[in-house]
C-alpha positions as CSV (number, residue, x, y, z in Angstrom):
1,M,-63.7,-130.7,-90.8
2,T,-66.4,-128.1,-91.2
3,D,-65.2,-124.7,-92.6
4,F,-67.7,-122.2,-91.1
5,S,-65.9,-119.3,-92.8
6,Q,-66.9,-120.7,-96.2
7,A,-70.4,-121.4,-95.0
8,L,-70.8,-117.8,-93.8
9,Q,-69.1,-116.4,-97.0
10,G,-71.8,-118.1,-99.1
11,K,-74.6,-116.8,-97.0
12,I,-73.7,-113.1,-96.6
13,D,-76.3,-112.0,-99.1
14,I,-79.1,-114.1,-97.5
15,I,-78.1,-113.1,-94.0
16,T,-78.2,-109.4,-95.1
17,E,-81.6,-109.8,-96.6
18,N,-83.0,-111.7,-93.6
19,W,-81.6,-109.1,-91.2
20,I,-83.0,-106.2,-93.1
21,E,-86.4,-107.9,-93.1
22,A,-86.2,-108.6,-89.4
23,V,-85.2,-105.1,-88.6
24,R,-88.0,-103.6,-90.7
25,S,-90.6,-106.0,-89.1
26,D,-89.6,-105.1,-85.5
27,E,-92.2,-102.8,-84.1
28,Q,-89.6,-101.4,-81.7
29,I,-87.2,-100.2,-84.4
30,E,-89.4,-97.4,-85.8
31,T,-86.5,-95.4,-87.4
32,A,-85.7,-98.2,-89.8
33,K,-89.1,-98.0,-91.4
34,Q,-88.4,-94.5,-92.6
35,L,-85.1,-95.4,-94.3
36,T,-84.2,-96.9,-97.7
37,Y,-82.9,-100.5,-98.1
38,T,-79.4,-99.2,-98.7
39,S,-79.5,-96.9,-95.6
40,V,-80.6,-99.9,-93.3
41,R,-78.0,-102.2,-94.8
42,D,-75.1,-99.7,-94.4
43,S,-71.8,-101.6,-93.9
44,L,-73.3,-104.9,-92.8
45,P,-71.8,-107.0,-95.8
46,I,-68.3,-105.6,-95.0
47,V,-68.7,-106.5,-91.3
48,L,-69.9,-110.0,-92.3
49,Q,-66.9,-110.4,-94.6
50,A,-64.6,-109.5,-91.7
51,I,-66.2,-112.1,-89.6
52,V,-65.6,-114.6,-92.4
53,T,-61.9,-113.8,-92.2
54,M,-61.9,-114.3,-88.4
55,L,-63.5,-117.7,-88.8
56,S,-61.0,-118.8,-91.4
57,Q,-58.3,-121.1,-90.1
58,S,-55.8,-119.9,-92.6
59,E,-56.0,-116.1,-92.2
60,E,-55.4,-113.6,-89.4
61,S,-58.4,-112.1,-87.7
62,D,-59.7,-109.0,-89.4
63,I,-60.3,-106.9,-86.3
64,G,-59.2,-103.7,-88.1
65,T,-62.0,-103.9,-90.6
66,L,-64.5,-104.6,-87.9
67,V,-63.5,-101.7,-85.8
68,E,-63.4,-99.3,-88.7
69,E,-66.8,-100.3,-90.1
70,S,-68.5,-100.4,-86.7
71,L,-67.2,-97.0,-85.7
72,E,-68.6,-95.6,-88.9
73,H,-71.9,-97.4,-88.4
74,G,-72.4,-95.7,-85.0
75,T,-72.0,-92.3,-86.6
76,V,-74.4,-93.2,-89.4
77,R,-77.0,-94.5,-87.0
78,A,-76.8,-91.3,-84.9
79,K,-77.3,-89.1,-88.0
80,Q,-80.2,-91.3,-89.1
81,G,-82.0,-90.6,-85.8
82,Y,-81.8,-94.1,-84.2
83,D,-82.0,-94.2,-80.4
84,A,-79.8,-96.5,-78.4
85,E,-82.3,-99.2,-77.8
86,E,-83.0,-99.5,-81.6
87,I,-79.3,-100.1,-82.3
88,A,-79.1,-102.7,-79.5
89,R,-82.1,-104.5,-81.0
90,E,-80.5,-104.4,-84.4
91,Y,-77.5,-106.3,-83.2
92,R,-79.5,-108.8,-81.2
93,L,-81.4,-109.5,-84.4
94,L,-78.1,-109.8,-86.4
95,R,-76.8,-112.4,-83.9
96,R,-80.0,-114.5,-84.2
97,V,-80.0,-114.3,-88.1
98,I,-76.3,-115.3,-88.4
99,F,-76.7,-118.4,-86.2
100,D,-80.1,-119.3,-87.9
101,A,-78.3,-119.2,-91.3
102,L,-75.4,-121.3,-90.1
103,E,-77.6,-123.8,-88.2
104,P,-77.2,-126.6,-90.8
105,E,-73.4,-126.4,-90.8
106,L,-73.3,-126.1,-87.0
107,L,-75.2,-129.3,-86.6
108,K,-72.6,-131.1,-88.7
109,G,-69.6,-129.7,-86.9
110,S,-67.7,-131.2,-84.0
111,A,-68.1,-129.8,-80.5
112,A,-64.8,-128.1,-80.7
113,E,-65.5,-126.6,-84.1
114,V,-68.9,-125.3,-83.0
115,S,-67.6,-123.9,-79.8
116,R,-64.8,-122.0,-81.8
117,A,-67.4,-120.7,-84.3
118,Y,-69.7,-119.4,-81.5
119,R,-66.9,-117.9,-79.6
120,L,-65.4,-116.0,-82.6
121,I,-68.8,-114.8,-83.9
122,D,-69.8,-113.6,-80.4
123,A,-66.5,-111.9,-79.9
124,A,-66.7,-110.2,-83.3
125,L,-70.3,-109.0,-82.7
126,D,-69.4,-107.8,-79.2
127,E,-66.5,-105.8,-80.7
128,V,-68.8,-104.3,-83.3
129,I,-71.4,-103.3,-80.8
130,A,-68.9,-101.7,-78.4
131,D,-67.3,-99.6,-81.2
132,C,-70.6,-98.7,-82.7
133,F,-71.9,-97.4,-79.4
134,K,-68.6,-95.5,-78.9
135,T,-69.1,-93.3,-82.0
136,Y,-72.8,-93.2,-81.6
137,T,-72.2,-91.7,-78.1
138,Q,-69.7,-89.3,-79.5
139,A,-72.2,-88.1,-82.2
140,R,-75.0,-87.8,-79.6
141,F,-72.8,-85.8,-77.2
142,Q,-71.8,-83.5,-80.1
143,E,-75.5,-83.0,-80.9
144,L,-76.2,-82.5,-77.2
145,Q,-73.5,-79.8,-76.9
146,E,-74.9,-78.0,-79.9
147,L,-78.4,-78.2,-78.5
148,H,-77.1,-77.0,-75.1
149,N,-75.5,-74.0,-76.7
150,Q,-78.7,-73.1,-78.6
151,L,-80.8,-73.4,-75.5
152,Q,-78.4,-71.2,-73.5
153,L,-78.5,-68.5,-76.1
154,T,-82.3,-68.8,-76.2
155,N,-82.4,-68.7,-72.4
156,Q,-80.3,-65.5,-72.4
157,E,-82.6,-63.9,-74.9
158,L,-85.7,-64.8,-72.9
159,T,-84.1,-63.3,-69.8
160,R,-83.4,-60.1,-71.7
161,L,-86.9,-59.9,-73.0
162,F,-88.3,-60.6,-69.6
163,R,-86.3,-57.7,-68.0
164,A,-87.4,-55.4,-70.8
165,S,-90.9,-55.3,-69.3
166,Q,-92.6,-55.9,-72.6
167,E,-95.8,-57.4,-71.5
168,N,-96.4,-60.0,-74.3
169,L,-92.8,-61.1,-74.5
170,S,-92.6,-61.3,-70.7
171,H,-95.5,-63.7,-70.7
172,L,-93.7,-65.7,-73.3
173,A,-90.4,-65.7,-71.2
174,H,-92.3,-66.9,-68.1
175,E,-94.0,-69.7,-69.9
176,L,-90.8,-71.1,-71.4
177,K,-88.2,-70.5,-68.7
178,T,-89.0,-73.5,-66.4
179,P,-88.8,-76.3,-69.1
180,L,-85.8,-74.5,-70.7
181,T,-83.9,-74.3,-67.4
182,S,-84.7,-78.0,-66.7
183,I,-83.3,-79.2,-70.0
184,I,-80.2,-77.0,-69.7
185,G,-79.6,-78.5,-66.3
186,Y,-80.1,-82.1,-67.5
187,S,-77.8,-81.6,-70.5
188,E,-75.1,-80.0,-68.4
189,L,-75.1,-83.2,-66.2
190,F,-74.6,-85.4,-69.2
191,L,-71.9,-83.1,-70.6
192,R,-69.9,-83.3,-67.3
193,Q,-70.1,-87.0,-67.5
194,I,-68.7,-87.5,-71.0
195,N,-65.1,-87.9,-69.7
196,N,-66.0,-89.8,-66.6
197,P,-64.6,-93.4,-67.0
198,R,-67.2,-94.7,-64.6
199,V,-70.0,-93.8,-67.0
200,K,-70.8,-96.7,-69.3
201,D,-71.9,-96.3,-72.9
202,S,-74.9,-98.5,-72.1
203,A,-78.2,-98.4,-73.8
204,P,-80.0,-97.0,-70.7
205,N,-77.5,-94.1,-70.4
206,L,-77.8,-93.4,-74.1
207,A,-81.6,-93.5,-73.8
208,H,-81.5,-90.7,-71.2
209,I,-79.4,-88.6,-73.6
210,D,-81.9,-89.3,-76.4
211,K,-84.7,-88.2,-74.1
212,V,-82.9,-84.8,-73.4
213,L,-82.3,-84.3,-77.1
214,S,-85.9,-85.1,-78.0
215,N,-87.3,-82.8,-75.3
216,G,-84.8,-80.1,-76.3
217,R,-85.9,-80.2,-80.0
218,R,-89.5,-80.2,-78.9
219,L,-89.0,-77.1,-76.7
220,L,-87.2,-75.3,-79.5
221,R,-90.2,-75.9,-81.8
222,L,-92.4,-74.6,-79.0
223,I,-90.3,-71.5,-78.7
224,N,-90.3,-70.9,-82.4
225,D,-94.1,-71.4,-82.7
226,T,-94.7,-69.1,-79.8
227,L,-92.4,-66.4,-81.1
228,E,-94.7,-65.8,-84.0
229,I,-96.0,-62.6,-82.5
230,S,-98.3,-62.2,-85.4
231,R,-100.7,-64.5,-83.6
232,Y,-101.3,-61.6,-81.2
233,D,-104.2,-59.5,-82.5
234,A,-105.1,-56.5,-80.4
235,G,-103.7,-58.2,-77.3
236,R,-105.6,-61.4,-77.9
237,I,-104.1,-64.8,-79.0
238,K,-105.6,-66.4,-82.0
239,L,-106.1,-70.1,-81.0
240,Q,-105.0,-72.8,-83.5
241,L,-107.7,-75.4,-82.8
242,S,-107.1,-79.0,-83.8
243,A,-108.0,-82.5,-82.6
244,T,-105.7,-83.0,-79.7
245,N,-104.7,-86.0,-77.7
246,V,-104.7,-84.7,-74.1
247,R,-102.8,-87.6,-72.7
248,S,-100.0,-86.9,-75.3
249,A,-99.9,-83.2,-74.4
250,I,-99.5,-84.1,-70.7
251,G,-96.9,-86.8,-71.4
252,T,-94.8,-84.2,-73.3
253,V,-94.9,-81.8,-70.4
254,V,-94.1,-84.5,-67.9
255,E,-91.0,-85.5,-69.9
256,I,-89.7,-81.9,-70.0
257,I,-90.2,-81.1,-66.3
258,E,-89.5,-84.5,-64.8
259,P,-85.9,-83.7,-64.0
260,L,-87.1,-80.8,-61.7
261,A,-89.4,-83.2,-59.8
262,K,-86.6,-85.8,-59.5
263,E,-84.3,-83.3,-57.9
264,K,-86.7,-82.8,-55.0
265,N,-87.7,-86.6,-54.9
266,L,-91.3,-85.7,-56.0
267,E,-93.5,-88.2,-57.8
268,I,-95.6,-87.1,-60.8
269,V,-98.8,-89.0,-61.1
270,V,-100.9,-88.8,-64.3
271,E,-104.6,-89.9,-64.2
272,C,-105.9,-89.2,-67.7
273,T,-109.3,-90.3,-69.0
274,P,-108.7,-92.4,-72.1
275,V,-111.6,-90.9,-74.1
276,L,-109.8,-87.5,-74.2
277,D,-107.9,-88.2,-77.3
278,Q,-109.8,-86.0,-79.8
279,V,-110.4,-82.8,-77.9
280,M,-110.7,-79.6,-80.0
281,T,-108.2,-77.2,-78.5
282,D,-104.9,-75.4,-79.2
283,Y,-102.2,-78.0,-78.5
284,L,-99.5,-75.5,-77.9
285,R,-101.6,-73.4,-75.4
286,L,-102.7,-76.5,-73.6
287,Q,-99.1,-77.5,-73.1
288,Q,-98.2,-74.0,-71.8
289,I,-101.0,-74.2,-69.2
290,I,-100.0,-77.6,-68.0
291,T,-96.3,-76.6,-67.9
292,N,-97.1,-73.4,-65.8
293,L,-99.3,-75.1,-63.3
294,T,-97.2,-78.2,-62.9
295,S,-93.9,-76.3,-62.6
296,N,-95.4,-74.0,-59.9
297,A,-96.6,-77.1,-58.0
298,I,-93.1,-78.5,-58.1
299,R,-91.5,-75.3,-57.0
300,Y,-93.7,-75.0,-53.9
301,T,-93.9,-78.7,-52.9
302,Q,-91.1,-80.0,-50.7
303,A,-92.2,-83.6,-50.4
304,G,-94.9,-85.9,-51.8
305,T,-96.7,-86.0,-55.0
306,I,-97.9,-83.9,-58.0
307,T,-101.1,-85.2,-59.6
308,I,-102.3,-84.3,-63.0
309,K,-105.8,-85.5,-63.5
310,T,-108.3,-85.1,-66.4
311,E,-112.0,-86.0,-66.3
312,L,-114.8,-86.1,-68.8
313,L,-117.7,-83.9,-67.3
314,S,-120.1,-84.2,-70.2
315,D,-120.2,-84.6,-74.0
316,E,-118.9,-81.0,-74.4
317,Q,-116.9,-80.4,-71.2
318,W,-113.8,-81.9,-69.6
319,S,-111.6,-80.8,-66.7
320,L,-107.9,-80.6,-66.0
321,C,-106.9,-80.6,-62.4
322,I,-103.3,-80.3,-61.0
323,T,-102.9,-80.9,-57.3
324,D,-99.9,-81.2,-55.0
325,T,-98.9,-81.9,-51.4
326,G,-97.3,-78.5,-51.1
327,I,-98.0,-75.4,-48.9
328,G,-101.1,-74.2,-50.8
329,I,-102.5,-70.8,-51.3
330,A,-104.3,-68.7,-48.7
331,S,-108.1,-68.5,-49.3
332,E,-107.9,-64.7,-49.4
333,D,-105.5,-64.9,-52.3
334,C,-107.5,-67.3,-54.5
335,D,-109.6,-64.6,-56.2
336,R,-106.5,-62.9,-57.5
337,I,-104.3,-65.8,-58.6
338,F,-105.1,-65.3,-62.3
339,Q,-103.8,-61.8,-62.3
340,P,-100.5,-61.7,-64.3
341,Y,-97.5,-62.1,-62.0
342,F,-99.5,-61.8,-58.8
343,R,-97.6,-62.8,-55.7
344,A,-99.5,-64.6,-53.0
345,G,-99.1,-63.7,-49.4
346,Q,-96.0,-65.1,-47.8
347,L,-94.8,-66.8,-51.0
348,P,-92.2,-64.4,-52.6
349,G,-91.8,-65.2,-56.2
350,F,-95.0,-67.2,-56.5
351,W,-96.7,-66.1,-59.6
352,H,-99.4,-67.4,-61.9
353,S,-99.7,-66.9,-65.6
């Protein structure tokens, strides 16, 4: 009779080593590459020891240890910055490494013994994954609630500044209100769902939460950078020129405003010339321009498509064009659309920065 618990017991160290190597070699688990050996390993040896107990034919299943360690593991991974897909991939790798290590013993066991070993190991890993995602989700929702509160306070401050009619700060408020409102709305949706039993703690759902958090942090950095009023010199902005990837700048904006487009069933299409990856410009200001034009396009388009297109005109010139299938601007208003807060014809509230 093959004792798979003893086989696993003797291979805990090698399984741990092989798993850490597999995780660090996986190109889709970027976060692990920034952590120490100990941080990646976390509680894995304890989890493996609990599985040994479950495989033993003479001892009771150690579900309690599995639950406790996997709950803690989810919290740790959230603090380390893992996204949901990275955690899922870690466990898929662990399952493979365990069965690879036990392959010699599995080949010697009877059909009943092998079936039992597979069933118990799979059940244990399923329990670990479920509990890990449970605490990971809780940690993410707590972070989301904190970010939501910060964004609400910032939104209130921007509104106050806007109403104060301070020209420079009013411009700032206008540039940031649209993406800020979008992220607040998106985070409110997730926070309402936290107690909904129909919402599963699946990797896709958690990935959406990660996306909101990522964009929220990016927007807060944008706000902090822009609030450095010292950049204003005699009413003019000092540009911070650097080699900029235009495709990346557009992608960041699209991620932030995409919820607004989805609410109206609008499609955002990006046609970006690949060679525009080393353009000398101010990354922050470029994002502000793209955000303003695209958000206005979404606001005044009821159906169809928003297209963001870049084109290389010459060695020293390139163009950015944002088009939509909306109501457009009357020809007599075109000469004035770049006046601050100009309102075009029959479009109340339509303004350009």
